[in-house]
C-alpha positions as CSV (number, residue, x, y, z in Angstrom):
1,M,0.0,-50.4,5.2
2,S,3.6,-51.5,5.8
3,F,5.4,-51.5,9.1
4,Y,7.7,-48.7,8.0
5,S,5.1,-46.3,6.5
6,N,4.2,-43.0,7.9
7,T,0.6,-42.1,8.6
8,P,-0.6,-38.7,7.4
9,I,-0.9,-35.8,9.8
10,L,-4.5,-34.7,10.2
11,F,-4.4,-30.9,10.3
12,G,-8.2,-30.5,10.2
13,G,-9.1,-33.7,12.1
14,I,-11.2,-36.6,10.9
15,S,-14.3,-34.5,10.8
16,G,-12.8,-31.6,9.0
17,V,-14.5,-30.4,5.8
18,T,-13.0,-27.7,3.6
19,A,-13.7,-26.1,0.2
20,T,-9.9,-25.4,-0.3
21,R,-7.4,-28.1,0.6
22,G,-4.5,-26.0,2.0
23,K,-2.5,-28.4,4.3
24,D,-5.0,-31.2,3.9
25,P,-3.9,-34.4,2.3
26,E,-4.3,-35.4,-1.3
27,P,-7.6,-37.0,-2.3
28,G,-7.2,-40.7,-2.1
29,T,-5.2,-40.6,1.1
30,R,-6.2,-43.4,3.4
31,I,-5.9,-43.5,7.2
32,S,-6.9,-45.8,10.1
33,Y,-8.5,-44.0,13.1
34,A,-10.5,-45.3,16.0
35,G,-11.1,-48.7,14.5
36,K,-12.3,-47.4,11.1
37,E,-10.5,-46.9,7.8
38,Y,-11.1,-43.6,6.0
39,V,-10.4,-42.1,2.6
40,Y,-10.0,-38.4,1.7
41,V,-12.4,-37.5,-1.1
42,Y,-13.9,-34.6,-3.0
43,N,-17.7,-34.2,-3.3
44,A,-18.1,-33.5,-7.0
45,G,-21.9,-33.7,-6.9
46,T,-24.5,-31.0,-6.4
47,T,-26.0,-32.7,-3.4
48,Q,-24.5,-32.8,0.1
49,I,-23.3,-36.1,1.6
50,S,-24.9,-36.2,5.0
51,K,-24.0,-38.4,8.0
52,G,-25.0,-42.0,7.3
53,N,-25.1,-41.5,3.5
54,V,-23.1,-43.6,1.1
55,A,-21.1,-41.9,-1.6
56,V,-20.4,-43.4,-5.0
57,I,-17.8,-42.6,-7.7
58,A,-18.9,-39.6,-9.6
59,T,-19.5,-40.2,-13.3
60,S,-17.3,-38.4,-15.8
61,T,-14.7,-37.4,-13.2
62,T,-11.3,-38.7,-12.2
63,G,-9.5,-39.4,-9.0
64,Y,-11.4,-39.6,-5.7
65,S,-14.4,-37.5,-6.7
66,C,-17.7,-38.8,-5.4
67,T,-21.3,-37.9,-5.1
68,V,-24.6,-39.2,-3.6
69,S,-26.4,-41.5,-6.0
70,S,-29.8,-40.5,-7.3
71,A,-30.7,-44.0,-8.2
72,V,-29.7,-47.5,-7.2
73,Y,-26.3,-47.8,-8.9
74,G,-22.7,-46.9,-8.6
75,I,-19.5,-48.1,-6.9
76,P,-19.5,-47.2,-3.2
77,V,-16.5,-45.1,-2.0
78,G,-17.5,-44.8,1.6
79,V,-20.0,-43.6,4.2
80,C,-20.1,-40.1,5.8
81,V,-19.5,-40.7,9.5
82,H,-18.8,-37.3,11.0
83,A,-19.5,-34.0,9.3
84,T,-21.7,-33.3,6.2
85,L,-19.7,-32.8,3.0
86,T,-21.6,-30.1,1.1
87,A,-21.2,-29.8,-2.6
88,A,-17.6,-28.9,-3.8
89,T,-15.9,-29.7,-0.5
90,Y,-13.2,-32.2,0.6
91,G,-13.6,-34.5,3.6
92,W,-13.2,-38.0,5.0
93,L,-15.4,-41.0,4.3
94,A,-15.2,-44.3,6.2
95,Y,-14.7,-47.2,3.8
96,R,-14.1,-50.1,6.2
97,G,-15.4,-50.6,9.8
98,T,-18.6,-50.4,11.8
99,V,-20.6,-47.3,11.0
100,E,-24.2,-45.9,11.2
101,V,-25.9,-45.9,7.8
102,S,-29.2,-44.4,6.6
103,A,-31.7,-47.0,5.6
104,P,-35.0,-45.9,4.0
105,S,-36.7,-49.3,4.4
106,A,-36.9,-52.1,7.0
107,C,-33.5,-53.7,7.7
108,V,-33.1,-57.1,9.3
109,Q,-30.0,-57.7,11.4
110,G,-27.4,-59.6,9.3
111,S,-28.8,-58.6,5.9
112,A,-26.5,-57.6,3.1
113,I,-26.6,-53.9,2.1
114,G,-25.9,-52.2,-1.2
115,V,-26.1,-48.7,-2.7
116,G,-29.6,-47.3,-2.5
117,S,-31.0,-44.0,-3.9
118,N,-30.3,-40.5,-2.5
119,G,-27.4,-41.6,-0.4
120,A,-29.2,-44.2,1.6
121,V,-28.4,-47.9,1.6
122,A,-30.7,-50.7,0.5
123,T,-30.8,-54.2,1.8
124,Y,-30.6,-57.2,-0.5
125,L,-33.6,-58.7,1.3
126,C,-35.6,-55.7,0.0
127,G,-34.4,-56.2,-3.6
128,T,-31.5,-53.8,-4.1
129,T,-29.6,-53.9,-7.3
130,G,-26.6,-51.8,-6.2
131,K,-23.2,-53.3,-5.4
132,E,-23.1,-55.1,-2.1
133,F,-20.6,-53.5,0.3
134,G,-21.5,-54.6,3.9
135,Y,-24.1,-56.1,6.2
136,T,-26.3,-54.8,9.0
137,V,-25.3,-55.3,12.6
138,S,-28.6,-54.0,14.0
139,A,-32.2,-53.9,12.8
140,G,-34.2,-50.8,11.9
141,S,-37.2,-49.5,10.0
142,G,-38.9,-46.3,8.9
143,S,-38.0,-43.6,6.4
144,T,-35.2,-42.1,8.5
145,A,-33.8,-45.2,10.2
146,M,-30.1,-45.2,11.1
147,V,-28.8,-48.8,11.5
148,T,-25.3,-50.0,12.5
149,A,-23.5,-51.8,9.7
150,Y,-20.1,-53.3,8.9
151,I,-18.9,-51.9,5.6
152,S,-16.0,-52.7,3.3
153,C,-16.0,-50.6,0.1
């Protein structure tokens, strides 16, 4: 972002989710807020993107349309940090910074993470095949573990 640029005005706030855009920014708009960088996206999938889930570019769509992956594949767009993006809604995803992510398997601190199935991340130490987009800052285990990770999509 250049020195002379203007940052967008957030009418709905960083946790705002809406089915109709109204005064909200265009999909693809990027902002920096509270030490994280966010991108405004459209959930083109049929599954909600819950807090801690990673979203990937939706297949056969254009622009900043994303979805939750159903398998270990896809190019990560960002992680849902605040409010759940239900199907066919617009909202903000963090694409750079320290966030909480959902990890379905044991994560060791400092391990690389990639796109996992059903919106979760998978660690490279556990054999992920998705695109690497960050590393864990804390450790966690279990089927619903939330771990702190630094991401850069």
